[in-house]
N, C-alpha and C positions, 0 to 999 in steps of 0.2 A: 506494499499499499505508501501513497504515498502521507505524506505529511503539509504540504505546502497549496496551500489555493487559492486562485482570484480573488476581488470583489470589487464590483466595482460600483459607483452609485453617480447618480445627478440629480441637481437642485435648479430648484430658478425660482424665482418670486416676484409675482404679479402685487401691481397698486393698483386696484382698481377703480377706487374714487377717495376724494383727496382727506373724508371722516366717517366716523362712521363704526358702524362694527363691522361691515363690511370692506376695511377701505386696505386689506391685504393678502392677496393669498400663497403663502407656501407650498410650493410644489416638491413632489423629489420620490424620488423610482431608485433601486438601486437590487444589483443579484449580487449575492453569496453564494461562494465554488461555483462562478461560473463554467469552467471547466464538467461539475459535475463530478472531481476526481474524490477516492476515495479517502478519508482521511479516517486519521487512528489518534482518540484524546491518550493520556499517558498511561491507562495499566489495559491498553490495547479494544476496549470500543470504538464500535464506530459511530462517526457525526451521523447527521444528519443532512444526506446532500447538499443539490444545486436550491438557494432557498431566494427567491423573488416578490419584493414590496413595494407598497406601491401605497404614499401612504402628504394627504390633501389640511392645511394648515391656515383657517384664516382666523384672520388678525383685526 
């Protein structure tokens, strides 16, 4: 097995309006273990494979 992985994250902030509750939108997306490599912890247990996350925050 391999003990290295490749992760990727991108983030963008949008100014929606000048004031109010919906003034800013923060969007991000990430992929952990892009290559879906077999990863093992220090005890030899397998770790989860590829993980894709999408997040939106309104400020």
